N, C-alpha and C positions, 0 to 999 in steps of 0.2 A: 419591558414585559418579560416574564419568565414562565417557562413550562417545565415542570419537573416530574420525573417518573421514578417511583421506588418499588414498583410491583413487577419488575421484569423477570425476576426469578420465578414468580408464579406463572407468568405467561409462558416461559420456557417449559415449565413442568406440564402445563396444559397442552402445549404444542406437542410434547413428547407422547402424551397419552392419545391425542387425536391422530387417527390414522394408524396407531399401533405400530409405527415404524415402517409403514408401507406406503407406496405412492398411490395417489387417488386414481379412481377409475377414469377412463377416457371420457371426455365430455363434461367433466366436473367444472364448476365455476372457477376454482382456484387450484393451481398445481403446487403441491408441497414437495419439499426436498430437505434432506438431512445430510450434513457433512460433519465429520469429526476428524480433526487433525491432531496428532500427537507427536511431539518431538522428544526423543530421548538423547540428551546431549551431555558431553563431559569435557571439561577443561582438563587436559592431561599435561599441559606445560604452559608456564607463564601466566599472564593475566593476574587476577587477584588471589585465586586459590584453586587447588585441585579438588574438583567436586563434580558430581553428576546430578542432573535434575531432569524431571519429566515435566514438559509443558503440554497443555491441552487447550484446544479451542473447539467449541461446538457451535454449529450454525443450524438454525431452522429457518427456511425461507418459504414464502408464499408468493406466487406470481399470478396476476390476473392479466389475460390477453383479451382485450375488447374485440379484436377482429373475429374471435371465435364465438362471440356472444352478442353480436349486433351493435357493438360500439366501435366502429372503425377508427383506428389510430390511437385509441386509448389503451394505456397499460398502467399497471400498478404493481408495486413490489414492496415486500416487507422482509427484513432480515433481522432475526433476534439471535444474539450471540451470548455465550458464557465462556469465561476464561478462568484459569486457576491461579494466576498471579505468581508464577514461580520467580520472576525477576532475575532471569539467568544472566543477562548482559550486565546489569548494574551491580549485582552482588558476587558474580563469579568471574566473568571475563573482564569487565571494566571497559568495554569498548563503546564507541559512540554510534557506530553505524547499525548496531544491533544484529547479533548473530542469527536470531530467529525472528521471522516476521509475524509470529503469533505470540511473542513475548509482550505481555501487557498486564496492567493491574487486574486483580481478581474482581469478578463481578459479572452480572448479567445486564445487558443493555440493548436498546434498539440501535442497530447499526445503520439500517436503511429503512425508510418508510416514505415512499414518494409516489406521485402520480405523473404520468407523462402523456403528451399528445404529439403524434407524428402527423405532419402535413404532407402526405403523398410521397414520403421519402426524400423530399427536398429541404425540409426544415422541421424543427421540433422544439418543444419546451419540456422542462421537467422541474417539479417543485416538491419540496418536502425535506425530510432528513436525508442527506445525500453524502455518500463517500466521494469526496473530491477526486481521489485517485482512481476511481472507476471511469472518470471522464477526462481528466487532465493528467499530463506527465505520466502516461502509462504506455508500455510497449509489451508486445506479446512474448518475445523470446525470453526475457528475463524472468517471466513468471515461474519458471522451473525452480529457481534458486531460493534457499532459505533466508539468506541475508536480506535484511530490510532495505538496504541501499539500492536494490534492483527492482523495487516497486516504485515508489516516489523517491526522487533524489534527496539526500540528506540536507542539501542546501535549502530545499523547499520544506521538507518535513520538520525542520527545527524552527521554522518561522512562527512568529506569534507567541502569545503567552501560554498557549496550550497546544501549539501546533495548528496547522490548518485542519479542515474537517476530513480527517482520515482515521484509520484504525489506530488506537482503539476508541477515540473520542470524536464522533461525528456531530454535525449540527445542521441547522436549517440552511437551505440554499435554493437558488433559482438559476437554471441553466437554459440557454438558448443556443441552437446550432443551425447552420445554413450551409447548403451545398451550392455554391455559385457556379460550379462546373462539374464535369463528370468525375474528376479526381481531386478536387479541392474541397476542404472543409474548414469552416470558421466556427469556433465555439467560444462562448463567453459565459461567465458565471459570477454570481455575487453570493457570498457566504457570510454567516455571522462571524464576528471578529474573534470570539473566544468560544469554540465548540466545547460542549460538556462543561464540567465543573472541576477545575484543577484540584480543589480541596476534597472532592468526593468523586474519585475516578469511576466508581460503579454507578453513577447517576447520569441519566439523560437530562440535560439542562439547556434549554433554548432561551437565549436572551438577546434582545435588541436594545442597546443603550448607546448614548452618544459617546461615552468613554470607551466602550469596546469597539465601536466602529464596525466596519465590514472589510472583508477580503475580496478583492476584485481579481479575476483571472481571465486571460485571453489566450487562445491557442489557435494556430493555423497549421493545417496538415495538407500534404500533397502526396497522393498515392501514385508514385511514379509508374509502378506496374501492379498487377494484382497481388504480388507477393512482397513488394518493397514500399515502405512509407517513410517520409521524412517530415519533421515538424518542428515548430518553435513556439515557445510560450513566454508569457510575462505575467507577473503577479505583483500586487501592491495592497498594503493595508492602509485604510484611511485614518486609523488612530495613530497617536504618537507613542513612542517607546523610549525607555531609559537607554541612553547610550552606554556601551560597555566602558567600564572604567570611571563611571560617575561623571561624565562630561555632558550633563544636561539631557534634554529630550530631543528625539529625532522624529520628524513627522513624515518621513519618506522611507518606510521599510519595504523594500521591493527587491525583485530578482528576475532573472531570465534563465531559460534553459532551451536546449535543442536536442533532438533525438533523430537517429536513423536506425531503422529496424527492418529486417526482411530476410528472404531466402538467398543463400549464397550458392547452393548446389541442390538440385532436385534429383533424388535417387530414382533409379529405373522403376521401382515398385509403385511410384506415383503417390497421390494424396499428399500428406504432409511430410513424407519421408525425405531425409536429406539434411543438409547443414544450413542453419540459420545463425544470424549474428546481429548484434546491436552495439551502438555506442551512444552515450549520453553525456553532455556537459552541462553544468549549471553554475550560476554565479548569484550570490546574495550580498546585500549591503553589509560590509564588515563593521560598520559603526554600531550595529544593533545585533547582528548574528555572529556567533563564534565561528561557525564554518562559513567561509566566504566563497569557496569554489570546490566543485566535485567533478570527478570523472568516473564513469562506469562503462564497462564493456564486457562482452562475453560471446561464447559460441555454444550452440546446442545442436546435437545430432539426434534427430528423431528416427526411431526404428533401427537402432544399431543392431548388427548381427541378424537383421531380418525380423526382429521381435517387434511386432506392431504397436504394442502399448508401452514400449520402453523409450527413455530419453537419457542422454548423457550430456553433461555440460561442464564448462569451466568459465569462471568469471573473475573480474577484478573490480573492486570498489575503492576509490581514492577520495579522501576528504581532507581539505586543506583548511587550517585555522588562520583567520585574518590577523593582521598585525595588532589591532587593539586587544583582541583576546589573548594573544601571546604576551603582550606587555602586562596585562592585568593579572594573568594567572601563572606566568612562567612556563606555559606549555610549549611543546615542540611544534614543528611545522605541520605534521600530517599523520593520518592513520590510513593504512592500506589493508583491505581484507581480500584475501584470495580464497576462492571456493571451488572445489571439485565435487560433483555430485552425479548420481546415477539412479534414476527412478525405474523400478521394476514393476510393471503393471501385471498383477496376478490375474485380474479380470477387469471388467469395466467399472467395478465398484470398490476395488481394493488395490492399493499400491504401497510398496515399501521402497524407501529412498535413502540408501546410505549416503553420508555427507561428511566432508572434511573441509575445515576452514583454518587458515593461518592468518592471524591478525598481527600486522606489524605496527608496533607502537600504539597499543590500545588507548584511545582518547587523546592521542598525541602527548601522553605523559612520559617524559624522558626517564622517569624512575620505574616505569611499568614494563616488565619483560614481555616480549612477543608471546602471543597466546596460540596454542594449538588446540582446536576443538574438533572432536569426532562424535559421530552419533548417527541417528537415522530418523526419518519422518515416516509415519504411518497414516495414510489417508483412507478413510472409509466414506463412501457416498451411497445414498439411497434416494 
C-alpha cells in the first residue's frame, strides 16, 4: 500500500496566508506556530571547495490539545516543512556527519502528522507520520548545536535504505510508552522500513510491503534526578540488506546506543542557568552500515554573563568506519567534527548563533583535507 502527496507546497502557501503570520487567539481549536531557520555557512579551508552557501528551513505547525476542548488525553500535531536544498555538506564540505542539521533536499513535505492518547500520565500511544528522533535517541543538551551528529547519532541515522523516519524523510509509525515507576520510562515503536521515496526526496510516500519490512525500536530511560537522565536503546530492521562488499544479504541490520544527559552545575540565578553536558555512544552492524561506531559529547552553558536568552557550547562528534567499508572503499578509520557555538537571544522570537566547526578527515577520506567551516544561524519564531 502506498500513499503519496504532491501538493505540500500549496499547503504551505495556504498555511502562510492563514493567520497572516500571527498566533491564534486564546481558546481557538488549534494553536499555530511558524519557525524559520537560516544558516549562512562557508567552508574557508579544506573539504571539497572554498564556498559559502545559505540554507533555509521553514516550519508551519498546528497543535490540537484535547484537554482544552473536552477530549481528555487526546492530542494531534501537524508539521509542514519546506527546504531549499543547498546540499552544503555533500557538495562543499564532503563530510558524513553533516555540518548543518537543516541540510536537506529541496522540497515541501509533511514532516509530522500524528494523533496521540495519554492514559493518565502513566502510559500513552501515538500513531501517524512521526519523526522517530522526537521520541528516540534524543537528548536535550545537544539541541543547541548545528551539526546533525548531536541530534540522532550517525550510527542510527545512516541505517536503512533511506535512513530511519527522521528529518528530512519521515514515515508512518506507531509508538507506545509506559512509566512503570516514578523515574523509569519504557518506550517502543514500529516504523515503515523505507520512509519517504529515495528517488523523489520532496515527496511524502508511505508504503508497507514485505520487501521493505519495518523498523523496530526499544528504549529504556531512567531519570536519576529531575535534571539528569540516562538511557539505552536498540533498533532492528526486519528486511534483509545487501552486505557491504557484495557478500550476499544480511537479515539482521541492528544497533544499540546509550545516552547520559543532564545538569552539571546550577547557577545561582536559578531556572535553567548553569552548565549541562551529555555523552552518547552508538554501535551499528558493520556488515551493512559503513559507520559502525560513534561517540558524541559536549557542554552547554545557559545564561552566560547573566544573559537570560543566551547559550554557549562546545561539542565533539566522532564517527568510525567499520572494517568491511574500509576494505571496500579504501577509506580511513574515522571522521571527527568539533563545534563551538554561541546563541544570542535578541528576544523570545529571534536569535543569532555564530558557529565554528572543524572537521577532521571529512567522510574518513584520506585524500580530503580537514575542513574549517564558519557561519551563523538565524532563528525566527512566531
